[in-house]
VEXZALUM-722424 format. One record per residue (C-alpha): residue number from 1; x, y, z. Coordinates in steps of 0.02 Angstrom, whole numbers, plus 50000, padded with zeros to 5 digits. Layout:
N
pos,px,py,pz
NUM,X,Y,Z $
...
This chain:
337
pos,px,py,pz
1,50000,50000,50000 $
2,50072,50167,49946 $
3,50009,50339,49996 $
4,50012,50514,49924 $
5,49985,50674,50022 $
6,49908,50823,49931 $
7,49911,50998,50006 $
8,49789,51120,49927 $
9,49793,51309,49929 $
10,49859,51462,49839 $
11,49939,51517,50002 $
12,50049,51361,49994 $
13,50097,51365,49810 $
14,50138,51551,49823 $
15,50255,51521,49970 $
16,50156,51632,50088 $
17,50123,51490,50209 $
18,50225,51336,50253 $
19,50140,51167,50231 $
20,50164,51076,50396 $
21,50014,50960,50372 $
22,50099,50851,50242 $
23,50251,50821,50351 $
24,50142,50772,50498 $
25,50031,50656,50396 $
26,50180,50570,50314 $
27,50251,50531,50485 $
28,50084,50465,50546 $
29,50067,50355,50391 $
30,50240,50286,50425 $
31,50187,50235,50600 $
32,50047,50134,50519 $
33,50173,50049,50405 $
34,50110,50143,50251 $
35,50249,50229,50153 $
36,50219,50398,50071 $
37,50279,50395,49892 $
38,50227,50569,49838 $
39,50197,50743,49907 $
40,50097,50862,49797 $
41,50055,51044,49826 $
42,49921,51114,49712 $
43,49838,51284,49689 $
44,49653,51326,49707 $
45,49596,51293,49529 $
46,49481,51157,49467 $
47,49597,51106,49326 $
48,49752,51089,49436 $
49,49654,50992,49567 $
50,49584,50870,49440 $
51,49758,50840,49370 $
52,49832,50811,49543 $
53,49699,50689,49604 $
54,49694,50595,49439 $
55,49882,50568,49448 $
56,49872,50517,49631 $
57,49735,50389,49596 $
58,49838,50312,49457 $
59,49994,50282,49563 $
60,49941,50259,49746 $
61,49810,50167,49847 $
62,49785,50298,49983 $
63,49769,50485,49953 $
64,49767,50607,50098 $
65,49720,50786,50054 $
66,49713,50942,50161 $
67,49628,51106,50121 $
68,49492,51167,50004 $
69,49342,51114,50110 $
70,49285,51287,50167 $
71,49127,51380,50113 $
72,49205,51503,49990 $
73,49211,51498,49801 $
74,49395,51448,49797 $
75,49366,51295,49908 $
76,49354,51168,49769 $
77,49407,51000,49840 $
78,49231,50927,49838 $
79,49206,50987,49659 $
80,49373,50914,49606 $
81,49335,50743,49680 $
82,49164,50739,49598 $
83,49241,50781,49430 $
84,49377,50649,49445 $
85,49251,50514,49492 $
86,49123,50574,49364 $
87,48983,50596,49491 $
88,48871,50737,49552 $
89,48877,50833,49715 $
90,48734,50787,49831 $
91,48678,50861,49997 $
92,48713,50762,50155 $
93,48569,50818,50266 $
94,48648,50755,50427 $
95,48806,50855,50391 $
96,48701,51009,50350 $
97,48610,50991,50516 $
98,48777,50981,50608 $
99,48842,51139,50524 $
100,48679,51231,50564 $
101,48685,51171,50744 $
102,48864,51234,50765 $
103,48811,51410,50713 $
104,48655,51399,50820 $
105,48757,51358,50975 $
106,48852,51519,50946 $
107,48690,51616,50930 $
108,48721,51646,50745 $
109,48624,51611,50588 $
110,48718,51503,50463 $
111,48771,51598,50307 $
112,48702,51526,50147 $
113,48879,51495,50083 $
114,48909,51366,50220 $
115,48783,51249,50138 $
116,48925,51203,50021 $
117,49008,51114,50165 $
118,48866,50987,50167 $
119,48886,50946,49982 $
120,48977,50783,49947 $
121,49022,50685,49791 $
122,48897,50544,49766 $
123,48965,50384,49842 $
124,49070,50470,49974 $
125,49051,50477,50162 $
126,49073,50626,50279 $
127,49215,50624,50405 $
128,49154,50706,50567 $
129,49242,50866,50618 $
130,49213,50896,50804 $
131,49307,51062,50803 $
132,49248,51151,50645 $
133,49114,51174,50514 $
134,49206,51081,50375 $
135,49175,50893,50377 $
136,49300,50787,50284 $
137,49268,50672,50137 $
138,49301,50484,50131 $
139,49287,50427,49952 $
140,49343,50285,49839 $
141,49406,50328,49666 $
142,49360,50170,49570 $
143,49398,50260,49406 $
144,49575,50195,49426 $
145,49510,50023,49376 $
146,49469,50093,49204 $
147,49652,50133,49170 $
148,49697,49951,49143 $
149,49785,49915,49307 $
150,49640,49856,49414 $
151,49686,49976,49552 $
152,49582,50093,49657 $
153,49623,50234,49776 $
154,49539,50286,49935 $
155,49538,50473,49964 $
156,49526,50555,50134 $
157,49503,50743,50114 $
158,49528,50841,50275 $
159,49524,51026,50323 $
160,49683,51128,50311 $
161,49669,51189,50491 $
162,49803,51083,50579 $
163,49710,51056,50743 $
164,49552,51001,50654 $
165,49646,50891,50532 $
166,49747,50802,50667 $
167,49597,50760,50774 $
168,49499,50694,50624 $
169,49649,50588,50575 $
170,49670,50516,50750 $
171,49486,50482,50784 $
172,49424,50425,50613 $
173,49550,50407,50472 $
174,49694,50317,50559 $
175,49583,50181,50636 $
176,49503,50148,50466 $
177,49670,50137,50377 $
178,49739,50025,50513 $
179,49592,49906,50494 $
180,49604,49908,50304 $
181,49791,49874,50304 $
182,49774,49719,50413 $
183,49940,49638,50459 $
184,50073,49755,50396 $
185,50258,49782,50406 $
186,50325,49911,50528 $
187,50428,50062,50476 $
188,50537,50152,50603 $
189,50666,50292,50590 $
190,50810,50355,50696 $
191,50912,50512,50667 $
192,51094,50534,50714 $
193,51158,50713,50722 $
194,51337,50753,50670 $
195,51448,50907,50680 $
196,51627,50943,50630 $
197,51636,50879,50451 $
198,51544,50916,50289 $
199,51412,50809,50204 $
200,51531,50739,50073 $
201,51665,50700,50201 $
202,51545,50606,50313 $
203,51474,50508,50166 $
204,51652,50457,50118 $
205,51678,50391,50294 $
206,51528,50275,50278 $
207,51567,50165,50127 $
208,51427,50044,50089 $
209,51305,50121,50213 $
210,51233,50261,50107 $
211,51182,50169,49950 $
212,51022,50117,49863 $
213,50950,49947,49905 $
214,51029,49934,50077 $
215,50920,49872,50222 $
216,50902,49976,50326 $
217,50926,50131,50222 $
218,51035,50275,50279 $
219,50995,50449,50213 $
220,51102,50603,50236 $
221,51049,50786,50241 $
222,51136,50948,50287 $
223,51065,51099,50377 $
224,51183,51242,50415 $
225,51331,51155,50499 $
226,51235,51002,50559 $
227,51232,50838,50461 $
228,51087,50720,50496 $
229,51096,50533,50460 $
230,50923,50453,50451 $
231,50912,50265,50475 $
232,50749,50191,50408 $
233,50707,50008,50440 $
234,50562,49897,50386 $
235,50523,49736,50479 $
236,50378,49625,50529 $
237,50374,49699,50704 $
238,50446,49834,50816 $
239,50584,49723,50882 $
240,50644,49682,50707 $
241,50654,49867,50662 $
242,50749,49912,50819 $
243,50873,49770,50793 $
244,50912,49831,50616 $
245,50928,50011,50673 $
246,51041,49966,50820 $
247,51165,49869,50714 $
248,51176,50008,50584 $
249,51193,50142,50717 $
250,51339,50047,50793 $
251,51426,50043,50623 $
252,51400,50230,50601 $
253,51462,50275,50774 $
254,51615,50164,50752 $
255,51657,50253,50588 $
256,51620,50431,50641 $
257,51668,50430,50825 $
258,51647,50598,50909 $
259,51573,50678,50753 $
260,51407,50605,50813 $
261,51348,50722,50949 $
262,51166,50672,50974 $
263,51006,50592,50911 $
264,50834,50644,50851 $
265,50802,50827,50897 $
266,50966,50859,50989 $
267,51055,51018,50936 $
268,51239,51065,50952 $
269,51203,51177,51100 $
270,51119,51031,51191 $
271,51278,50929,51169 $
272,51384,51075,51230 $
273,51279,51095,51386 $
274,51281,50907,51419 $
275,51472,50907,51406 $
276,51483,51050,51531 $
277,51370,50960,51653 $
278,51467,50798,51634 $
279,51633,50884,51668 $
280,51559,50991,51809 $
281,51629,51144,51719 $
282,51535,51305,51687 $
283,51533,51428,51544 $
284,51514,51616,51527 $
285,51543,51700,51360 $
286,51580,51866,51278 $
287,51509,51893,51104 $
288,51548,52025,50974 $
289,51465,52032,50803 $
290,51349,51885,50838 $
291,51194,51976,50903 $
292,51204,51866,51057 $
293,51176,51703,50964 $
294,51284,51596,51079 $
295,51197,51661,51234 $
296,51028,51633,51152 $
297,51065,51454,51097 $
298,51139,51403,51264 $
299,50993,51480,51356 $
300,50873,51381,51246 $
301,50969,51221,51282 $
302,50957,51255,51468 $
303,50772,51293,51452 $
304,50739,51127,51364 $
305,50804,51038,51518 $
306,50663,51118,51616 $
307,50763,51204,51751 $
308,50906,51330,51771 $
309,51073,51252,51728 $
310,51223,51312,51831 $
311,51339,51250,51694 $
312,51294,51401,51587 $
313,51325,51562,51680 $
314,51266,51680,51543 $
315,51361,51805,51441 $
316,51398,51981,51384 $
317,51360,52047,51210 $
318,51473,52190,51154 $
319,51488,52286,50990 $
320,51673,52243,50972 $
321,51815,52160,51067 $
322,51904,52320,51115 $
323,51949,52273,51294 $
324,52071,52143,51360 $
325,51999,51965,51350 $
326,52024,51936,51536 $
327,51928,52094,51581 $
328,51789,52046,51462 $
329,51779,51871,51536 $
330,51766,51943,51711 $
331,51630,52062,51652 $
332,51535,51918,51573 $
333,51537,51819,51735 $
334,51484,51973,51834 $
335,51341,52001,51710 $
336,51286,51821,51726 $
337,51289,51831,51915 $
């Protein structure tokens, strides 16, 4: 079973808003053992939507879409799905009653435009939305069977509002997908964070680990000065995944040594603070030309530990290093105290 995630909205394709829904859904699908093969971002036009969903139905068995379910003229997801399936939009009276009741509880009369949110492609089912007026759409796209491959896709269209989408996923969509998938393989990931060498240099130190077809796979990405190695393992159960990940992690750590400073969401400053705590040393700093970045990062690392950390004493931010280093260091400690 392969999935595609489609994010809908002009605000996304124009770069005015970051799509965080697709990242979240792909991770959730992975926890169900369903890999995501494609991410698509599409604008608010009927033609673009039809093209995106038609392509998704041809190549995947599960399509998760976010956005385009509101009451305005540019909310076209329901129209797109009806067009792709070749069916009409019909009113779901129970959904209409729920939308009307939501407005009534607020002491408001429902605008006529919100009736659109109770219109569904024939053959689809509403997905309840406990937190908003836009129910989702659960719909098969059997038209894929007409393309000679005997395949069909199941579409789950959800609102673009993250809180609404996540609750609908957790309460309705995920349980249905889990039941439909039956016994499935497990997919797990682990990230190792590295610092002190470039992406190419680290790859060269891991011969045979970063290559296509390896099980588990090891991916490498760079962000600023941090290199992330992502181990991805498939197995029949959790224990099998963890065994594969553990053996590969041991190989990586043996090859890279102290270049590996942490795992998952650890940052360089977290490793620096941990080293200070381990050695019982403390740090105060003087910064010039950095806008206080070191102080800020170390303070964030201390904050993530949930309590004040005596290992980081604070610091002094100055426009330039015009004084003697010793005097500046003393001033930094005094400022921290």
